[in-house]
CHARMM internal coordinates of N, CA and C (Angstrom, degrees):
IC EDIT
DIST 1 N 1 CA 1.4362
DIST 1 CA 1 C 1.6113
ANGL 1 N 1 CA 1 C 106.89
DIST 1 C 2 N 1.3179
ANGL 1 CA 1 C 2 N 112.77
DIHE 1 N 1 CA 1 C 2 N 138.80
DIST 2 N 2 CA 1.4242
ANGL 1 C 2 N 2 CA 120.60
DIHE 1 CA 1 C 2 N 2 CA -176.62
DIST 2 CA 2 C 1.5009
ANGL 2 N 2 CA 2 C 108.36
DIHE 1 C 2 N 2 CA 2 C -92.54
DIST 2 C 3 N 1.3265
ANGL 2 CA 2 C 3 N 115.68
DIHE 2 N 2 CA 2 C 3 N 132.96
DIST 3 N 3 CA 1.5112
ANGL 2 C 3 N 3 CA 120.64
DIHE 2 CA 2 C 3 N 3 CA 176.21
DIST 3 CA 3 C 1.5065
ANGL 3 N 3 CA 3 C 108.09
DIHE 2 C 3 N 3 CA 3 C -95.52
DIST 3 C 4 N 1.2530
ANGL 3 CA 3 C 4 N 116.94
DIHE 3 N 3 CA 3 C 4 N 145.05
DIST 4 N 4 CA 1.4761
ANGL 3 C 4 N 4 CA 122.67
DIHE 3 CA 3 C 4 N 4 CA 179.85
DIST 4 CA 4 C 1.5171
ANGL 4 N 4 CA 4 C 105.26
DIHE 3 C 4 N 4 CA 4 C -119.26
DIST 4 C 5 N 1.3828
ANGL 4 CA 4 C 5 N 112.80
DIHE 4 N 4 CA 4 C 5 N 151.87
DIST 5 N 5 CA 1.4841
ANGL 4 C 5 N 5 CA 118.82
DIHE 4 CA 4 C 5 N 5 CA -179.39
DIST 5 CA 5 C 1.5526
ANGL 5 N 5 CA 5 C 106.93
DIHE 4 C 5 N 5 CA 5 C -73.54
DIST 5 C 6 N 1.3498
ANGL 5 CA 5 C 6 N 114.32
DIHE 5 N 5 CA 5 C 6 N 155.98
DIST 6 N 6 CA 1.4485
ANGL 5 C 6 N 6 CA 119.24
DIHE 5 CA 5 C 6 N 6 CA 175.04
DIST 6 CA 6 C 1.5105
ANGL 6 N 6 CA 6 C 111.06
DIHE 5 C 6 N 6 CA 6 C -57.42
DIST 6 C 7 N 1.3267
ANGL 6 CA 6 C 7 N 116.93
DIHE 6 N 6 CA 6 C 7 N -34.65
DIST 7 N 7 CA 1.4755
ANGL 6 C 7 N 7 CA 120.35
DIHE 6 CA 6 C 7 N 7 CA 179.35
DIST 7 CA 7 C 1.5318
ANGL 7 N 7 CA 7 C 112.50
DIHE 6 C 7 N 7 CA 7 C -66.13
DIST 7 C 8 N 1.3929
ANGL 7 CA 7 C 8 N 118.09
DIHE 7 N 7 CA 7 C 8 N -39.80
DIST 8 N 8 CA 1.3920
ANGL 7 C 8 N 8 CA 122.01
DIHE 7 CA 7 C 8 N 8 CA 175.93
DIST 8 CA 8 C 1.5423
ANGL 8 N 8 CA 8 C 111.34
DIHE 7 C 8 N 8 CA 8 C -63.08
DIST 8 C 9 N 1.3188
ANGL 8 CA 8 C 9 N 115.07
DIHE 8 N 8 CA 8 C 9 N -44.92
DIST 9 N 9 CA 1.4909
ANGL 8 C 9 N 9 CA 119.77
DIHE 8 CA 8 C 9 N 9 CA 176.81
DIST 9 CA 9 C 1.4542
ANGL 9 N 9 CA 9 C 112.00
DIHE 8 C 9 N 9 CA 9 C -63.63
DIST 9 C 10 N 1.3128
ANGL 9 CA 9 C 10 N 119.94
DIHE 9 N 9 CA 9 C 10 N -42.53
DIST 10 N 10 CA 1.4351
ANGL 9 C 10 N 10 CA 124.21
DIHE 9 CA 9 C 10 N 10 CA -178.64
DIST 10 CA 10 C 1.5604
ANGL 10 N 10 CA 10 C 110.73
DIHE 9 C 10 N 10 CA 10 C -61.50
DIST 10 C 11 N 1.3303
ANGL 10 CA 10 C 11 N 111.59
DIHE 10 N 10 CA 10 C 11 N -43.97
DIST 11 N 11 CA 1.5007
ANGL 10 C 11 N 11 CA 117.01
DIHE 10 CA 10 C 11 N 11 CA -178.99
DIST 11 CA 11 C 1.5134
ANGL 11 N 11 CA 11 C 110.83
DIHE 10 C 11 N 11 CA 11 C -64.14
DIST 11 C 12 N 1.3271
ANGL 11 CA 11 C 12 N 115.56
DIHE 11 N 11 CA 11 C 12 N -43.79
DIST 12 N 12 CA 1.4793
ANGL 11 C 12 N 12 CA 120.40
DIHE 11 CA 11 C 12 N 12 CA 179.95
DIST 12 CA 12 C 1.5434
ANGL 12 N 12 CA 12 C 110.26
DIHE 11 C 12 N 12 CA 12 C -64.65
DIST 12 C 13 N 1.3810
ANGL 12 CA 12 C 13 N 116.61
DIHE 12 N 12 CA 12 C 13 N -43.30
DIST 13 N 13 CA 1.4431
ANGL 12 C 13 N 13 CA 119.53
DIHE 12 CA 12 C 13 N 13 CA -179.26
DIST 13 CA 13 C 1.5422
ANGL 13 N 13 CA 13 C 109.93
DIHE 12 C 13 N 13 CA 13 C -61.85
DIST 13 C 14 N 1.3207
ANGL 13 CA 13 C 14 N 114.40
DIHE 13 N 13 CA 13 C 14 N -40.83
DIST 14 N 14 CA 1.5105
ANGL 13 C 14 N 14 CA 116.67
DIHE 13 CA 13 C 14 N 14 CA 177.34
DIST 14 CA 14 C 1.4292
ANGL 14 N 14 CA 14 C 112.94
DIHE 13 C 14 N 14 CA 14 C -60.58
DIST 14 C 15 N 1.3612
ANGL 14 CA 14 C 15 N 118.71
DIHE 14 N 14 CA 14 C 15 N -43.11
DIST 15 N 15 CA 1.4367
ANGL 14 C 15 N 15 CA 123.27
DIHE 14 CA 14 C 15 N 15 CA 178.24
DIST 15 CA 15 C 1.5561
ANGL 15 N 15 CA 15 C 110.67
DIHE 14 C 15 N 15 CA 15 C -58.57
DIST 15 C 16 N 1.3699
ANGL 15 CA 15 C 16 N 116.41
DIHE 15 N 15 CA 15 C 16 N -45.22
DIST 16 N 16 CA 1.4248
ANGL 15 C 16 N 16 CA 120.50
DIHE 15 CA 15 C 16 N 16 CA 179.11
DIST 16 CA 16 C 1.5903
ANGL 16 N 16 CA 16 C 110.96
DIHE 15 C 16 N 16 CA 16 C -62.76
DIST 16 C 17 N 1.2806
ANGL 16 CA 16 C 17 N 115.45
DIHE 16 N 16 CA 16 C 17 N -42.46
DIST 17 N 17 CA 1.4627
ANGL 16 C 17 N 17 CA 121.26
DIHE 16 CA 16 C 17 N 17 CA 179.03
DIST 17 CA 17 C 1.5319
ANGL 17 N 17 CA 17 C 109.49
DIHE 16 C 17 N 17 CA 17 C -61.86
DIST 17 C 18 N 1.3498
ANGL 17 CA 17 C 18 N 115.61
DIHE 17 N 17 CA 17 C 18 N -44.77
DIST 18 N 18 CA 1.5106
ANGL 17 C 18 N 18 CA 117.77
DIHE 17 CA 17 C 18 N 18 CA 177.94
DIST 18 CA 18 C 1.4944
ANGL 18 N 18 CA 18 C 112.44
DIHE 17 C 18 N 18 CA 18 C -63.75
DIST 18 C 19 N 1.3663
ANGL 18 CA 18 C 19 N 117.09
DIHE 18 N 18 CA 18 C 19 N -40.87
DIST 19 N 19 CA 1.4644
ANGL 18 C 19 N 19 CA 121.73
DIHE 18 CA 18 C 19 N 19 CA -178.28
DIST 19 CA 19 C 1.5665
ANGL 19 N 19 CA 19 C 110.17
DIHE 18 C 19 N 19 CA 19 C -62.82
DIST 19 C 20 N 1.3310
ANGL 19 CA 19 C 20 N 116.88
DIHE 19 N 19 CA 19 C 20 N -25.33
DIST 20 N 20 CA 1.4725
ANGL 19 C 20 N 20 CA 122.07
DIHE 19 CA 19 C 20 N 20 CA 175.66
DIST 20 CA 20 C 1.5302
ANGL 20 N 20 CA 20 C 114.80
DIHE 19 C 20 N 20 CA 20 C -85.66
DIST 20 C 21 N 1.3031
ANGL 20 CA 20 C 21 N 115.74
DIHE 20 N 20 CA 20 C 21 N 3.78
DIST 21 N 21 CA 1.4739
ANGL 20 C 21 N 21 CA 121.93
DIHE 20 CA 20 C 21 N 21 CA 176.24
DIST 21 CA 21 C 1.5094
ANGL 21 N 21 CA 21 C 113.04
DIHE 20 C 21 N 21 CA 21 C 87.74
DIST 21 C 22 N 1.3809
ANGL 21 CA 21 C 22 N 115.44
DIHE 21 N 21 CA 21 C 22 N 23.32
DIST 22 N 22 CA 1.4726
ANGL 21 C 22 N 22 CA 120.33
DIHE 21 CA 21 C 22 N 22 CA 177.42
DIST 22 CA 22 C 1.5637
ANGL 22 N 22 CA 22 C 111.86
DIHE 21 C 22 N 22 CA 22 C 57.49
DIST 22 C 23 N 1.2983
ANGL 22 CA 22 C 23 N 117.62
DIHE 22 N 22 CA 22 C 23 N 55.46
DIST 23 N 23 CA 1.4594
ANGL 22 C 23 N 23 CA 117.00
DIHE 22 CA 22 C 23 N 23 CA -179.11
DIST 23 CA 23 C 1.4815
ANGL 23 N 23 CA 23 C 113.99
DIHE 22 C 23 N 23 CA 23 C -62.81
DIST 23 C 24 N 1.3246
ANGL 23 CA 23 C 24 N 117.76
DIHE 23 N 23 CA 23 C 24 N 135.17
DIST 24 N 24 CA 1.4695
ANGL 23 C 24 N 24 CA 122.37
DIHE 23 CA 23 C 24 N 24 CA -179.04
DIST 24 CA 24 C 1.4932
ANGL 24 N 24 CA 24 C 113.01
DIHE 23 C 24 N 24 CA 24 C -69.74
DIST 24 C 25 N 1.3456
ANGL 24 CA 24 C 25 N 118.03
DIHE 24 N 24 CA 24 C 25 N -36.93
DIST 25 N 25 CA 1.4383
ANGL 24 C 25 N 25 CA 120.65
DIHE 24 CA 24 C 25 N 25 CA -174.70
DIST 25 CA 25 C 1.4630
ANGL 25 N 25 CA 25 C 113.86
DIHE 24 C 25 N 25 CA 25 C -103.22
DIST 25 C 26 N 1.2829
ANGL 25 CA 25 C 26 N 116.34
DIHE 25 N 25 CA 25 C 26 N 45.08
DIST 26 N 26 CA 1.5377
ANGL 25 C 26 N 26 CA 123.02
DIHE 25 CA 25 C 26 N 26 CA -177.96
DIST 26 CA 26 C 1.5784
ANGL 26 N 26 CA 26 C 106.05
DIHE 25 C 26 N 26 CA 26 C -96.33
DIST 26 C 27 N 1.2923
ANGL 26 CA 26 C 27 N 114.20
DIHE 26 N 26 CA 26 C 27 N 158.97
DIST 27 N 27 CA 1.4511
ANGL 26 C 27 N 27 CA 120.06
DIHE 26 CA 26 C 27 N 27 CA 172.35
DIST 27 CA 27 C 1.5190
ANGL 27 N 27 CA 27 C 109.67
DIHE 26 C 27 N 27 CA 27 C -101.80
DIST 27 C 28 N 1.2929
ANGL 27 CA 27 C 28 N 115.42
DIHE 27 N 27 CA 27 C 28 N 124.83
DIST 28 N 28 CA 1.4780
ANGL 27 C 28 N 28 CA 121.37
DIHE 27 CA 27 C 28 N 28 CA -174.07
DIST 28 CA 28 C 1.4899
ANGL 28 N 28 CA 28 C 110.95
DIHE 27 C 28 N 28 CA 28 C -62.31
DIST 28 C 29 N 1.3116
ANGL 28 CA 28 C 29 N 117.80
DIHE 28 N 28 CA 28 C 29 N -36.04
DIST 29 N 29 CA 1.4639
ANGL 28 C 29 N 29 CA 119.51
DIHE 28 CA 28 C 29 N 29 CA -178.02
DIST 29 CA 29 C 1.5433
ANGL 29 N 29 CA 29 C 112.81
DIHE 28 C 29 N 29 CA 29 C -67.44
DIST 29 C 30 N 1.3722
ANGL 29 CA 29 C 30 N 117.16
DIHE 29 N 29 CA 29 C 30 N -27.91
DIST 30 N 30 CA 1.4721
ANGL 29 C 30 N 30 CA 119.48
DIHE 29 CA 29 C 30 N 30 CA 171.79
DIST 30 CA 30 C 1.4959
ANGL 30 N 30 CA 30 C 110.35
DIHE 29 C 30 N 30 CA 30 C -60.58
DIST 30 C 31 N 1.3269
ANGL 30 CA 30 C 31 N 120.65
DIHE 30 N 30 CA 30 C 31 N -45.67
DIST 31 N 31 CA 1.4316
ANGL 30 C 31 N 31 CA 123.37
DIHE 30 CA 30 C 31 N 31 CA -178.07
DIST 31 CA 31 C 1.5316
ANGL 31 N 31 CA 31 C 109.53
DIHE 30 C 31 N 31 CA 31 C -71.73
DIST 31 C 32 N 1.2955
ANGL 31 CA 31 C 32 N 116.60
DIHE 31 N 31 CA 31 C 32 N -32.59
DIST 32 N 32 CA 1.4463
ANGL 31 C 32 N 32 CA 122.64
DIHE 31 CA 31 C 32 N 32 CA 177.47
DIST 32 CA 32 C 1.5267
ANGL 32 N 32 CA 32 C 111.47
DIHE 31 C 32 N 32 CA 32 C -58.62
DIST 32 C 33 N 1.3680
ANGL 32 CA 32 C 33 N 115.31
DIHE 32 N 32 CA 32 C 33 N -52.14
DIST 33 N 33 CA 1.4775
ANGL 32 C 33 N 33 CA 120.22
DIHE 32 CA 32 C 33 N 33 CA -177.01
DIST 33 CA 33 C 1.5181
ANGL 33 N 33 CA 33 C 110.64
DIHE 32 C 33 N 33 CA 33 C -72.54
DIST 33 C 34 N 1.3322
ANGL 33 CA 33 C 34 N 118.61
DIHE 33 N 33 CA 33 C 34 N -32.57
DIST 34 N 34 CA 1.4689
ANGL 33 C 34 N 34 CA 120.50
DIHE 33 CA 33 C 34 N 34 CA 174.53
DIST 34 CA 34 C 1.4939
ANGL 34 N 34 CA 34 C 109.80
DIHE 33 C 34 N 34 CA 34 C -67.26
DIST 34 C 35 N 1.3023
ANGL 34 CA 34 C 35 N 116.79
DIHE 34 N 34 CA 34 C 35 N -36.84
DIST 35 N 35 CA 1.5238
ANGL 34 C 35 N 35 CA 122.03
DIHE 34 CA 34 C 35 N 35 CA 178.81
DIST 35 CA 35 C 1.5268
ANGL 35 N 35 CA 35 C 106.93
DIHE 34 C 35 N 35 CA 35 C -60.74
DIST 35 C 36 N 1.3035
ANGL 35 CA 35 C 36 N 117.81
DIHE 35 N 35 CA 35 C 36 N -46.14
DIST 36 N 36 CA 1.5064
ANGL 35 C 36 N 36 CA 119.68
DIHE 35 CA 35 C 36 N 36 CA -177.65
DIST 36 CA 36 C 1.5074
ANGL 36 N 36 CA 36 C 108.68
DIHE 35 C 36 N 36 CA 36 C -60.76
DIST 36 C 37 N 1.3174
ANGL 36 CA 36 C 37 N 118.53
DIHE 36 N 36 CA 36 C 37 N -44.79
DIST 37 N 37 CA 1.4383
ANGL 36 C 37 N 37 CA 123.75
DIHE 36 CA 36 C 37 N 37 CA -177.66
DIST 37 CA 37 C 1.5631
ANGL 37 N 37 CA 37 C 109.75
DIHE 36 C 37 N 37 CA 37 C -63.17
DIST 37 C 38 N 1.3313
ANGL 37 CA 37 C 38 N 115.00
DIHE 37 N 37 CA 37 C 38 N -42.92
DIST 38 N 38 CA 1.4736
ANGL 37 C 38 N 38 CA 119.98
DIHE 37 CA 37 C 38 N 38 CA 176.38
DIST 38 CA 38 C 1.4962
ANGL 38 N 38 CA 38 C 113.05
DIHE 37 C 38 N 38 CA 38 C -59.84
DIST 38 C 39 N 1.3268
ANGL 38 CA 38 C 39 N 116.28
DIHE 38 N 38 CA 38 C 39 N -44.49
DIST 39 N 39 CA 1.4458
ANGL 38 C 39 N 39 CA 121.69
DIHE 38 CA 38 C 39 N 39 CA 179.20
DIST 39 CA 39 C 1.5183
ANGL 39 N 39 CA 39 C 110.65
DIHE 38 C 39 N 39 CA 39 C -65.20
DIST 39 C 40 N 1.3732
ANGL 39 CA 39 C 40 N 117.55
DIHE 39 N 39 CA 39 C 40 N -40.89
DIST 40 N 40 CA 1.4250
ANGL 39 C 40 N 40 CA 117.60
DIHE 39 CA 39 C 40 N 40 CA 177.27
DIST 40 CA 40 C 1.5546
ANGL 40 N 40 CA 40 C 114.20
DIHE 39 C 40 N 40 CA 40 C -65.55
DIST 40 C 41 N 1.3120
ANGL 40 CA 40 C 41 N 115.05
DIHE 40 N 40 CA 40 C 41 N -38.23
DIST 41 N 41 CA 1.4638
ANGL 40 C 41 N 41 CA 117.13
DIHE 40 CA 40 C 41 N 41 CA 176.91
DIST 41 CA 41 C 1.5661
ANGL 41 N 41 CA 41 C 110.53
DIHE 40 C 41 N 41 CA 41 C -65.02
DIST 41 C 42 N 1.3130
ANGL 41 CA 41 C 42 N 116.28
DIHE 41 N 41 CA 41 C 42 N -41.71
DIST 42 N 42 CA 1.4994
ANGL 41 C 42 N 42 CA 118.68
DIHE 41 CA 41 C 42 N 42 CA 179.60
DIST 42 CA 42 C 1.4940
ANGL 42 N 42 CA 42 C 110.50
DIHE 41 C 42 N 42 CA 42 C -64.48
DIST 42 C 43 N 1.3016
ANGL 42 CA 42 C 43 N 116.73
DIHE 42 N 42 CA 42 C 43 N -43.79
DIST 43 N 43 CA 1.4730
ANGL 42 C 43 N 43 CA 122.35
DIHE 42 CA 42 C 43 N 43 CA 177.74
DIST 43 CA 43 C 1.5351
ANGL 43 N 43 CA 43 C 111.57
DIHE 42 C 43 N 43 CA 43 C -57.01
DIST 43 C 44 N 1.3597
ANGL 43 CA 43 C 44 N 112.50
DIHE 43 N 43 CA 43 C 44 N -49.22
DIST 44 N 44 CA 1.4517
ANGL 43 C 44 N 44 CA 120.92
DIHE 43 CA 43 C 44 N 44 CA 177.57
DIST 44 CA 44 C 1.5354
ANGL 44 N 44 CA 44 C 113.44
DIHE 43 C 44 N 44 CA 44 C -54.82
DIST 44 C 45 N 1.3426
ANGL 44 CA 44 C 45 N 114.13
DIHE 44 N 44 CA 44 C 45 N -48.29
DIST 45 N 45 CA 1.4833
ANGL 44 C 45 N 45 CA 119.36
DIHE 44 CA 44 C 45 N 45 CA 177.97
DIST 45 CA 45 C 1.5024
ANGL 45 N 45 CA 45 C 111.62
DIHE 44 C 45 N 45 CA 45 C -61.79
DIST 45 C 46 N 1.3126
ANGL 45 CA 45 C 46 N 116.13
DIHE 45 N 45 CA 45 C 46 N -44.80
DIST 46 N 46 CA 1.4676
ANGL 45 C 46 N 46 CA 121.41
DIHE 45 CA 45 C 46 N 46 CA 179.89
DIST 46 CA 46 C 1.5590
ANGL 46 N 46 CA 46 C 107.70
DIHE 45 C 46 N 46 CA 46 C -58.74
DIST 46 C 47 N 1.3076
ANGL 46 CA 46 C 47 N 116.98
DIHE 46 N 46 CA 46 C 47 N -43.42
DIST 47 N 47 CA 1.4789
ANGL 46 C 47 N 47 CA 119.25
DIHE 46 CA 46 C 47 N 47 CA -178.44
DIST 47 CA 47 C 1.5290
ANGL 47 N 47 CA 47 C 109.69
DIHE 46 C 47 N 47 CA 47 C -69.85
DIST 47 C 48 N 1.3037
ANGL 47 CA 47 C 48 N 116.87
DIHE 47 N 47 CA 47 C 48 N -40.52
DIST 48 N 48 CA 1.5413
ANGL 47 C 48 N 48 CA 118.60
DIHE 47 CA 47 C 48 N 48 CA -175.70
DIST 48 CA 48 C 1.5293
ANGL 48 N 48 CA 48 C 110.80
DIHE 47 C 48 N 48 CA 48 C -77.80
DIST 48 C 49 N 1.3117
ANGL 48 CA 48 C 49 N 119.35
DIHE 48 N 48 CA 48 C 49 N -33.78
DIST 49 N 49 CA 1.4473
ANGL 48 C 49 N 49 CA 120.91
DIHE 48 CA 48 C 49 N 49 CA -173.44
DIST 49 CA 49 C 1.5187
ANGL 49 N 49 CA 49 C 111.90
DIHE 48 C 49 N 49 CA 49 C -110.79
DIST 49 C 50 N 1.3025
ANGL 49 CA 49 C 50 N 119.18
DIHE 49 N 49 CA 49 C 50 N -6.41
DIST 50 N 50 CA 1.4481
ANGL 49 C 50 N 50 CA 121.86
DIHE 49 CA 49 C 50 N 50 CA 173.11
DIST 50 CA 50 C 1.5386
ANGL 50 N 50 CA 50 C 113.69
DIHE 49 C 50 N 50 CA 50 C 74.33
DIST 50 C 51 N 1.3532
ANGL 50 CA 50 C 51 N 117.64
DIHE 50 N 50 CA 50 C 51 N 17.61
DIST 51 N 51 CA 1.4823
ANGL 50 C 51 N 51 CA 117.48
DIHE 50 CA 50 C 51 N 51 CA 175.15
DIST 51 CA 51 C 1.5326
ANGL 51 N 51 CA 51 C 107.87
DIHE 50 C 51 N 51 CA 51 C -150.96
DIST 51 C 52 N 1.2630
ANGL 51 CA 51 C 52 N 113.88
DIHE 51 N 51 CA 51 C 52 N 157.70
DIST 52 N 52 CA 1.4360
ANGL 51 C 52 N 52 CA 120.80
DIHE 51 CA 51 C 52 N 52 CA 179.97
DIST 52 CA 52 C 1.5587
ANGL 52 N 52 CA 52 C 110.76
DIHE 51 C 52 N 52 CA 52 C -76.05
DIST 52 C 53 N 1.3209
ANGL 52 CA 52 C 53 N 114.84
DIHE 52 N 52 CA 52 C 53 N 140.14
DIST 53 N 53 CA 1.4447
ANGL 52 C 53 N 53 CA 118.94
DIHE 52 CA 52 C 53 N 53 CA 171.61
DIST 53 CA 53 C 1.5309
ANGL 53 N 53 CA 53 C 112.17
DIHE 52 C 53 N 53 CA 53 C -83.09
DIST 53 C 54 N 1.3473
ANGL 53 CA 53 C 54 N 114.72
DIHE 53 N 53 CA 53 C 54 N 154.08
DIST 54 N 54 CA 1.5334
ANGL 53 C 54 N 54 CA 117.13
DIHE 53 CA 53 C 54 N 54 CA -178.73
DIST 54 CA 54 C 1.5492
ANGL 54 N 54 CA 54 C 109.69
DIHE 53 C 54 N 54 CA 54 C -65.67
DIST 54 C 55 N 1.2415
ANGL 54 CA 54 C 55 N 116.77
DIHE 54 N 54 CA 54 C 55 N 147.85
DIST 55 N 55 CA 1.4804
ANGL 54 C 55 N 55 CA 121.67
DIHE 54 CA 54 C 55 N 55 CA 176.92
DIST 55 CA 55 C 1.4550
ANGL 55 N 55 CA 55 C 109.66
DIHE 54 C 55 N 55 CA 55 C -112.78
DIST 55 C 56 N 1.2933
ANGL 55 CA 55 C 56 N 119.25
DIHE 55 N 55 CA 55 C 56 N 167.67
DIST 56 N 56 CA 1.4968
ANGL 55 C 56 N 56 CA 124.53
DIHE 55 CA 55 C 56 N 56 CA 177.08
DIST 56 CA 56 C 1.5030
ANGL 56 N 56 CA 56 C 109.82
DIHE 55 C 56 N 56 CA 56 C -50.35
DIST 56 C 57 N 1.3457
ANGL 56 CA 56 C 57 N 116.50
DIHE 56 N 56 CA 56 C 57 N -45.52
DIST 57 N 57 CA 1.4907
ANGL 56 C 57 N 57 CA 119.34
DIHE 56 CA 56 C 57 N 57 CA -178.57
DIST 57 CA 57 C 1.5312
ANGL 57 N 57 CA 57 C 112.03
DIHE 56 C 57 N 57 CA 57 C -65.49
DIST 57 C 58 N 1.2816
ANGL 57 CA 57 C 58 N 119.14
DIHE 57 N 57 CA 57 C 58 N -41.21
DIST 58 N 58 CA 1.4754
ANGL 57 C 58 N 58 CA 117.70
DIHE 57 CA 57 C 58 N 58 CA -179.22
DIST 58 CA 58 C 1.5073
ANGL 58 N 58 CA 58 C 114.38
DIHE 57 C 58 N 58 CA 58 C -75.04
DIST 58 C 59 N 1.3459
ANGL 58 CA 58 C 59 N 116.22
DIHE 58 N 58 CA 58 C 59 N -18.18
DIST 59 N 59 CA 1.4701
ANGL 58 C 59 N 59 CA 120.42
DIHE 58 CA 58 C 59 N 59 CA 177.02
DIST 59 CA 59 C 1.5090
ANGL 59 N 59 CA 59 C 115.93
DIHE 58 C 59 N 59 CA 59 C -87.23
DIST 59 C 60 N 1.3363
ANGL 59 CA 59 C 60 N 113.78
DIHE 59 N 59 CA 59 C 60 N -9.58
DIST 60 N 60 CA 1.4898
ANGL 59 C 60 N 60 CA 118.95
DIHE 59 CA 59 C 60 N 60 CA -178.77
DIST 60 CA 60 C 1.5189
ANGL 60 N 60 CA 60 C 109.58
DIHE 59 C 60 N 60 CA 60 C -66.01
DIST 60 C 61 N 1.3216
ANGL 60 CA 60 C 61 N 117.27
DIHE 60 N 60 CA 60 C 61 N 138.49
DIST 61 N 61 CA 1.4513
ANGL 60 C 61 N 61 CA 119.46
DIHE 60 CA 60 C 61 N 61 CA 175.38
DIST 61 CA 61 C 1.5772
ANGL 61 N 61 CA 61 C 110.44
DIHE 60 C 61 N 61 CA 61 C -70.58
DIST 61 C 62 N 1.2580
ANGL 61 CA 61 C 62 N 114.51
DIHE 61 N 61 CA 61 C 62 N 147.31
DIST 62 N 62 CA 1.4659
ANGL 61 C 62 N 62 CA 119.39
DIHE 61 CA 61 C 62 N 62 CA -177.28
DIST 62 CA 62 C 1.5196
ANGL 62 N 62 CA 62 C 111.41
DIHE 61 C 62 N 62 CA 62 C -87.68
END
COOR INIT
IC SEED 1 N 1 CA 1 C
IC BUILD
């Protein structure tokens, strides 16, 4: 199992929260655990396919 830094998880959780429209009444721990799962999926895909998957940040129009 790969461990991620708190900063990596915080950044991913923030992106998830923003993608949901920055809801005022959300639970931070929900985003935290979803961020860990998202990072695990991305890491697994990178390992299995040898390349990084796009993220919300990289998909955003300039």
